[in-house]
C-alpha positions in Angstrom: 0.1 0.3 0.2 1.5 3.5 -1.2 2.9 6.0 1.6 0.0 8.3 0.1 -2.9 5.6 1.0 -1.5 5.4 4.4 -1.5 9.3 4.6 -5.2 9.0 3.2 -6.1 6.8 6.0 -4.5 9.1 8.4 -6.6 11.8 7.3 -9.9 9.9 8.1 -9.3 9.6 11.6 -7.2 6.7 11.8 -3.9 7.0 13.8 -0.9 6.1 11.5 0.1 2.8 13.4 -3.5 1.8 13.0 -3.1 2.4 9.1 -0.4 0.6 9.0 -1.8 -2.6 10.8 -4.7 -2.6 8.9 -2.8 -2.4 5.4 -0.8 -5.6 7.3 -3.6 -7.2 7.7 -5.3 -6.5 4.1 -2.4 -8.4 2.5 -3.0 -11.5 5.4 -6.5 -14.2 5.1 -5.8 -13.4 9.1 -2.9 -13.5 11.7 -2.5 -14.2 15.2 -0.5 -11.9 17.3 2.9 -13.8 17.2 2.6 -13.4 13.5 1.7 -9.9 13.3 4.5 -9.1 15.9 7.1 -10.9 13.6 5.5 -9.0 10.4 5.6 -5.5 12.4 7.4 -3.3 14.3 4.7 -3.2 17.4 5.1 -5.3 20.2 3.1 -7.5 21.7 1.1 -5.2 24.2 1.0 -2.2 21.8 -0.7 -5.0 18.8 -3.4 -5.1 21.2 -4.1 -1.7 21.7 -3.9 -1.2 18.1 -6.3 -4.1 17.2 -8.6 -3.0 20.1 -8.7 0.4 17.8 -9.4 -1.3 14.5 -11.8 -3.4 16.2 -13.9 -0.3 17.5 -13.7 1.5 14.5 -15.4 -2.1 12.5 -12.1 -2.5 10.0 -10.9 -5.7 11.9 -12.1 -8.6 13.5 -11.1 -11.3 15.9 -11.9 -15.2 15.9 -11.4 -18.0 18.1 -9.0 -21.0 16.5 -8.6 -23.4 19.3 -6.2 -21.6 22.0 -5.7 -19.4 19.3 -7.4 -15.6 18.4 -6.5 -14.9 14.7 -7.1 -11.4 13.6 -8.6 -10.5 10.3 -9.1 -7.0 7.9 -13.0 -6.2 7.1 -13.4 -4.9 3.7 -12.2 -1.2 2.5 -15.8 -0.6 2.1 -16.2 -0.5 6.0 -13.7 2.7 5.4 -16.9 4.4 4.4 -18.4 3.6 8.0 -15.8 5.0 9.7 -16.2 8.2 7.9 -19.8 8.3 8.9 -19.1 7.6 12.4 -16.7 10.6 12.2 -19.2 13.1 10.6 -21.7 11.8 13.5 -19.3 13.0 15.7 -18.4 16.3 14.4 -22.2 17.1 14.4 -22.6 16.1 17.9 -19.4 18.2 18.8 -20.6 21.6 16.8 -23.9 21.1 18.5 -22.1 21.1 21.6 -20.2 23.6 21.0 -22.8 26.0 20.0 -24.0 25.6 23.5 -20.8 26.4 24.9 -20.0 29.3 22.9 -23.8 30.4 23.8 -22.4 30.2 27.7 -18.9 31.4 27.8 -20.1 34.2 25.8 -22.4 35.4 28.3 -19.4 35.2 30.5 -17.4 37.0 28.7 -19.7 39.7 27.6 -20.8 40.1 31.2 -17.1 40.4 32.1 -16.3 43.2 29.8 -19.6 44.8 30.5 -21.2 44.1 27.4 -24.9 42.8 27.2 -25.0 39.2 26.7 -28.2 37.6 25.7 -29.5 33.6 25.3 -32.5 32.2 23.7 -34.4 29.3 24.9 -37.2 27.3 23.1 -40.2 25.2 23.9 -41.2 23.1 27.6 -37.5 21.9 28.1 -35.7 25.3 27.1 -38.3 27.2 30.1 -37.2 24.3 32.5 -33.4 25.3 31.7 -34.0 29.2 32.5 -35.7 28.4 35.0 -32.8 26.3 36.3 -30.4 29.1 35.8 -32.2 30.8 38.9 -31.4 28.2 41.1 -27.9 29.8 40.8 -29.2 33.4 42.5 -27.6 34.6 45.4 -30.3 37.4 46.0 -33.8 37.0 45.7 -35.8 36.4 42.6 -37.8 39.3 41.8 -40.3 38.5 39.7 -43.5 39.6 37.5 -46.1 37.0 37.3 -48.8 36.3 35.2 -50.2 33.1 37.4 -53.2 32.2 35.0 -51.1 32.2 32.1 -48.7 30.0 34.0 -51.1 27.7 35.7 -52.3 26.8 32.0 -49.4 26.5 30.2 -46.5 25.3 33.0 -48.5 24.0 35.7 -46.0 20.8 35.3 -43.0 22.9 36.1 -44.3 23.8 39.5 -43.5 21.7 42.3 -40.1 20.7 41.0 -39.1 24.7 41.0 -40.5 25.2 44.2 -38.9 22.3 45.8 -35.7 23.0 44.7 -35.6 26.5 45.1 -36.5 26.0 48.8 -33.7 23.5 49.2 -31.0 25.9 48.0 -32.8 28.7 50.3 -33.5 30.8 47.6 -35.6 33.9 48.9 -38.7 35.0 46.1 -40.6 38.4 45.9 -43.8 38.5 43.1 -45.8 40.8 42.2 -48.7 38.5 40.4 -51.6 40.2 38.4 -54.4 40.3 40.9 -57.0 37.4 39.2 -59.4 35.2 41.4 -57.2 32.2 40.8 -54.2 34.1 41.9 -56.3 35.0 45.0 -56.9 31.6 45.8 -53.4 30.3 45.2 -51.5 33.0 47.3 -53.5 33.1 50.8 -51.3 30.6 52.9 -47.9 31.6 54.8 -44.2 30.8 53.6 -41.2 32.5 54.9 -39.2 32.3 51.9 -41.9 34.1 49.6 -43.2 37.3 49.6 -46.1 38.3 47.1 -48.3 41.6 46.6 -50.5 41.7 43.8 -50.5 44.3 40.4 -53.3 46.2 39.5 -55.2 44.2 36.2 -54.8 47.0 34.6 -51.2 46.3 34.0 -50.9 43.9 31.2 -48.3 41.2 31.5 -49.9 39.3 28.9 -49.0 35.8 29.5 -45.4 36.4 30.6 -43.3 36.1 33.5 -40.2 38.3 34.3 -37.4 36.7 36.7 -34.6 39.6 37.9 -31.6 38.4 39.8 -27.6 38.3 39.5 -27.6 41.2 36.9 -29.6 38.8 35.1 -33.5 39.9 33.1 -35.3 36.9 32.1 -38.8 37.0 30.3 -40.7 34.0 29.7 -43.7 33.9 26.8 -46.0 31.3 28.1 -48.4 29.9 25.2 -49.7 26.4 23.9 -47.2 26.9 21.0 -44.1 28.3 20.6 -42.9 29.0 24.4 -39.6 30.6 24.7 -37.5 32.2 27.1 -35.1 35.1 26.8 -32.0 36.1 29.2 -30.4 39.5 29.3 -27.2 39.6 31.3 -26.5 43.0 31.4 -25.5 44.9 34.9 -27.2 48.2 33.8 -30.5 45.9 32.4 -30.7 44.6 35.6 -30.6 47.4 37.8 -33.1 49.4 35.4 -35.4 46.4 36.0 -35.0 45.8 39.1 -35.2 49.8 40.3 -39.0 49.3 38.5 -40.0 46.4 40.3 -39.0 48.0 43.4 -40.9 50.8 42.5 -44.1 48.8 41.7 -43.5 46.9 45.1 -43.3 50.0 47.1 -46.6 51.5 45.6 -48.7 47.9 45.6 -51.0 46.7 48.5 -49.3 45.1 51.5 -47.2 41.8 51.0 -48.5 38.5 51.6 -46.8 35.4 52.8 -47.2 32.5 50.4 -47.0 28.6 50.7 -49.0 27.6 47.9 -48.8 24.5 45.9 -48.5 25.6 42.7 -46.0 27.2 40.1 -45.6 30.4 41.5 -43.5 31.9 39.3 -40.7 29.5 39.6 
């Protein structure tokens, strides 16, 4: 096999040793470790290692013959399977890198005082955005349309509430004043404070969470549910100031330990 062919095998992802041993196996019907050791520059231990790699790649097989094990090459057409597996690995790496770049980019822009933006889609995306609030090192300040939460995201309620309490993360909620909200928030809880917003304030099926220099907007609907996270100290300060102003002007706080979503 010309060296250019070995180079081609290396270019599709085989190591140089794997390429050379595959070449040797192609020239033999089958060969034992002893025979391969005689015909190659590799030690017995190295041969087992290289053969393991070739077998895992689908380019070699092992067969028992009495007390001995013989190795043989798979047809060269199997190289297409190797390339296909590499393509699939690359696709997985690209998908992982895309999320990693997004996460690291948000950290970088925050450190550089540049705003960072992350988008989350679907119920799983909303779940992931909600989970981020479990990293809060201060109370989570929340504008809440509870009716929309109860309709479209009720399945997230208990896990989020339980996880937040386990981490002892406090919460302040400004919830739209509806009959359902009045039923849900009459109890007592030491980690959640609630005040009611006038129905004149239209949250339009949205929830907002403010914490740790982040502002997270949730749009709750049957289809195309999304969350948008802004990471920026100035945007945070503005939204937090608005929250505090409305909080101070709203009706007296009610402590709550309700069993539903509570804007988690």
